[in-house]
N, C-alpha and C positions, 0 to 999 in steps of 0.2 A: 504494500500500500504506500502510495506517495504522500508526502506531507508538504503542504504549500502554505507558508505564512506570508506570501508576498502581498503587497498593497500597491495600488496604482500611484503614479507620480504625483497626481493631483492631491492625494491624501498626504504624501510625504511633504508637500508644500505646507499643508496645514500643520503638520507636526513641527516643521521648522519655525513657523510663525509662533506656535505655542512655546517653543524653547526660548525664543527672544522675548516674548511677552512675559513669561515666568521670571526670567532673569532681570528684566528692566522694570517690571511693574509689580510683581507679586512678592519677590524676595524682600524688597524694602519694607513691606508690611510687617515683617517679622520683628523689626526693631523699633517700630513706632510705639511710643508710650502715650496711648490715647484711650479714652473710654469707649464704650460700645457705640454710642451715638456717632462719635468721630470716626470709629472704624467703619461703620456701615456707610457713612458719607464717603469714605475713601474708596470702598470697594464697589459702590453702585456704578460709577462710570466704567470700571473694569468689567463688571458683569454685562453692561450694555454693549461694550466692545466685543466681548465674547459672543453675545447674541448676534451682533452684526456679522461676525465671522462664521456664523452657523455652527458653533461649537458648544452651545449651551445644552445641558442635560441630554447629551448624545446617547445615553443609554435607553432613552424612550423613543417610541415610534414617532414618525413625522406628524401624525394627527394630534400628538400631545406636545408638539414643539421641539422634539428631538430630531435626531438624524437616523434612528433605527440601525445604528452601527452594530455589527457583530462583535463577539468577544475579542477577536484578534485586534481589531481597530481600537476598541475601547481599552484594551490592555496597553497598547502602545501610547495612547493618550494618558492613561493613568500613570505610566512610568514617568512622564514629563511633569504632570501636575502634582504628583505625589512627592516630589522633591521638597516641597514646602507644605507645612501644615495648613496654610491658608489657600493652597491651590484648589482643592475640591470645592470650597464654597464660592470661589470666583467663577468656576466652571459649572456650577449648578449640580454637582453630584456628590455633595458631602454626606457622610453617614450621620445618622441613620435615615435621613430624608430620601436619599437615592434608593435604598432598598425598600423603604416604605412606599415610595411612589411606584416602584416596579410592581409590587404585589397589589397595590390599589388598582393599577392599570390592568393587571392580568386577571384579578379575581373580584374586583369591586363591582358593585351594581352601578347603574347610571346615576342613581341618587347619591351614592357614596362618592363617586368621582366628582360630581357637581359640588358637594359640600366640602370634601376634604382634599381630593387630588388636585383639582385645578388651582385652588388658592395656594396649595403647597408649592406647585410649580411656579406660580407667580411671585413667590417669596412673601406672601401675605400671612402664611401660617408656618409654624414649625412643628415637627413631629418627634415622637419618641418611640422606642421599641422596648417593650417590657416583658422579658422572658425569664432571665436568671433570678434565682431565689437564694437567700442566705442559708436556708435550712435544708436544701436538697442539693445533690451533687450536680453542678452545671454540666459535667461531662456525660451525664445520663439523663437527658430531658424526659424520659418516660416517668421519672420520679416527681414531676411537677405537682405541687400541692395546692396552688391557688385555684379556686373553684368558681364556677359561674352556674347558678341554678336558675332555671327558667320559671318565673312566677308570673302567670298571665302573659302579657306581651312585653315583659321586661326581664333582662338578665340581672341577677343579683350577684355581684362579684365580691369575694372575700379572699384575702391572702396578703402575702408579704413578698415584695420584689426588691431587688437591688441591682446595681449596675444597669439601670434603665437609662440608656444613652439619651442625653439631652432632656431628661425628665423634668428638671427644674424650670426649663424655659419653654417646654412644648405646649402647643395649643390643643393637641390631642395625642393620645398614646394608642399604640396597637399592642394589646396584651394577649399573651399566650396563656390560656386558662383551661382547666379540665371541665368539659361540659358533658362528657360521656364516660362516667367513672367505671361502668361495667364493660366497656368495649375493650378490644385488644389494645396492647400497650401503645401502639403507634396510631391508634384511632380514637384516643381519649380526649385529645386537646383540640381546641378551636382558637381562632384569632378573633378578637372583638375590639372594635374601635371605641375608645373611651375619651370623651371630651375632658380636658384637663380641669374644667371648673365644675365637674359633677360632684355633688355632695358625697362625702365619705372617702374621696380620694385625697390622701394625705401625702404631700411631698415633704419628706423629713429633712433631707440634706443632700448636698453633693458630697460624695465620699472622697476624702483625701486619698490620693494615690501616689505611687512612685512617679506618675506622669507629671505632676506638679503644676506649675503656674501657666502652662500654655492653655489650660482649660479655663480661659477667661470668659467673661460676659455670660456666665451661667452654663456654658458648655461643660459637659462632664458626665459623670456616672452617678445616678441618683438612687436614693433609697425611697421606695414608695410603699405605702400601706393602703390596701383596699378594704374598707369596712362598710359592708352593705352598699356598695356602689351600684346604683341602678341605671342601666342604659337600655334603650329600646332593643327589642329582639332583632330588629332589622340591622343592627350594628355588627352582626356576625359577618366576617370577611370570608367570602367563599361559602363552602358548605360546612355544616357541623361535623366535627371530627376530622377536618382537613388540615388542622394546624400544622402537623409535621410535614405534610405535602407542600404546603405553602412556605414553610420555613426552609425547606430544601431548595425550592425555587428561588428563594431570596438569598440563601447563603452560598449556594454553589458558584454562581457568577460573581458574587461578592468577594469570594476568596481569590478569584482571578484578579480583581481590582486591588485587593489588599497586597497581593504578592508583587504586582507590577509597581504599586506605590512604594513598597519596600525597596525595590530595585532603584527607583528614583532617589530614595534616601541613601542607599548604599553607594550609588554613583557619586552623589555629592560628597560623601565622606571619603570615597576613593580619590576624588579630585584633590581634596585637602591633603590626603596622605601623600600623593605624588608631588604636589607643590611643595610641601614641607621637606620632602626628601631632597629636592633640588635647591631649597633655600638654606637649610641648616647645615652647619659643619660640626663635626665631632672627631676627635682623635686625628686631626690633620687632613680630613677629607670630607666631602659632602656625604650626608647620610645615604644618598642614593648609591654611593659606591660600596656600602657595607652589605655583605651577603644576606644578613638577616632581613634588612629592609627590602632587598631585591626579592627575597622569598615571600615577604608579605605582599608585595605588589603583584607578583606572579600568581600566588594563591588566590588573592582577592579577585584578580581578573578572571581566572579560571572558574571560580565559584560563582561569580556574578553571571558569567556567560552561560554556565550550566543551568542556573536558576532561571535565567531569561528564556532559554530555549525550552526548558521544561514547562514554564508557565505559558508561553505562546503555543506550545503543543496542546496543553490542556484546553486553552481557549479555542484552538482549531477543532478539537474533538467536540466541544460544546456547539460550535458553529455548524459542524457537519453532521453530528450524530445526536445532539441533545445533551443536556446536563447529566442525565442519568447514566449515559455511556462514559462519562468522564469522572466517575466517582474515585477511581484509583488515582488518576492523574491529578485531580484536585487535592486529594489527601497528601500525595507526594510533595507537591509544591508548597503546601501549607507548612509542613514541619521543616522541609529543606530550606525554603525561602526565609523562614524566621531565623534559622541558624546563620545563613549567609549574611543577613542584615546585621545581626549581632556581631559576628566576627569581623566584618569589614569596618564597622564603626569602632570596635575595640582596638583594632590595629591603628586606625587613624588617631584615636586618643593617645595610644602608646607612643607614637612617633612625635606627638606634640608635647609629651611629658606633662609638666605642671600646667602649661597653657591649655592643653587638651582637657585636663581635669577641671579647669575653671569654667565659669559661665561667660568668659570673654569670647568663647567660640560656641557655635551651636551643637558641638559634638556631645557634650554632657546631656543636653536635653534629648538629642536623638537617641542616645544610649538608654536613657530611662524609658522612653517610649518603646524602644525595640524589645525590651523585656516583656511587655504585654503581648507581643506578637505570638509568643509561645502559648498563650492562654485563650485569648478571645477567638470566637468562631471555631471552637474545638481545640482542646489542648493537644500538644504534640503527641502525647501518649495514645490518645484515642485515634488520631490519624495514622499513627504507626500500626496500631492493631488492625485498623481497617485495610491498610495496604497489604499487610502480611496475610490476612484472611483471604483477600481477593487473589493474591498471587498463589497461595497454597491450594486454592480451589482448582487450579489448573494442573495440579500434580496428583500422582498416585504413589503410594508406598510400593517399592519394589517387592516382588514375591521372593520368599525364601529368607535366608539369613543374611546374605551378603549385599552390599551396595551394588547398584546397577553397573558401576564402573570398576568393580572388583577385577583386578587384572588376572589372577589365576583362573577365575571363572570364565572370563572373556577368552583367555588363551585356549582353554579346553574347548569352548564353543567354536573358536576359529579353526582348531585342528579338525573338528568334526566337519565343519563347513567345507574345508579345502582338502579333506582326506583323499578323495578320488584323484584330485589333481596332483597332490603330493606323491601318491602311490604311483601314478603314471610317470611322474618325473623321475622317481627312483628306478622304475623299470627301464625307462629309456636310457638312463645313465648306464 
């Protein structure tokens, strides 16, 4: 089977425009010391320019204002915009709004789209995704304990969530809750749209994390309590019991976007590593002349290229065969890409020494955020288990005692196979 990640020259021109735009217009946002009002004033002209370039919310179909790009093209774009934490919001695909808009577009009713999706795309509303719970293992979502009971024409929601992305500032939340407690494990949950001002919804706090201060303006991971929260029965997204199906539709492509954004971050750290190697001297020569530094550069380049090709291949599988066909590829890139991100940033910090450890460079912040990559959207361990199970499903245990490649056994089989030929050769001699 051939693999084709190629894109047309016209799209490459768009990518080149994005690279210049990110460097000239978005990177400076990182060091501005302004409040949210000033920040929004600064980015609105940038968002309008992105829309003029037809690069706004490109993950959505054209009828919703996007470009309907496939995952390969989206991945290449995310690689560029992911180099800065503010890139996604400028391009209209910041989490969790991008994932929420995708599932609203795919599974929402006309009324749900009118009330929630279109204002979300226009930037008039902000959303949150409420799934993780403090009292159940996030790596096993079949254990979800937050419930929604149907009473008349209303769902009554009770439970405790945390790490609800953007929960403190959201106008509405999409909550993953148990509505079918007697169903099979993966058919128990549904997704329900919850307006943030609904009585009983208590937004307790933004959880302090290793990520630190970039989570300004209320962005971050919130702790939410649902106490007899009543919403209309029509607020179910998709069908009852479809929660896991919808979650996979949201998370699969989302992991492609994460991994390509990580590559954008890793590339930026790699650039800093290489520039420092050429700038700094130690022990009578440039750092670039020391073998250890050369090893760091070579290893980083190889690892980033491997992660990039693996991610684009996973994106290509989704584009050509669908997300379900790419389960193994997606899990592979999730844990491998997270390690590459960490290792490249770590080397960049090391070559800068005390400067790299300081907040005078963006590396320390990048390093803190890189640690979370091994946890969110499925921890490394779960993805490794998934990969191993899928690979082993294609194997069978050899019969008998010995491994299939056991040389004495193979030698005896070869003698039997060629016995007639060997006997003829002996006779002829």
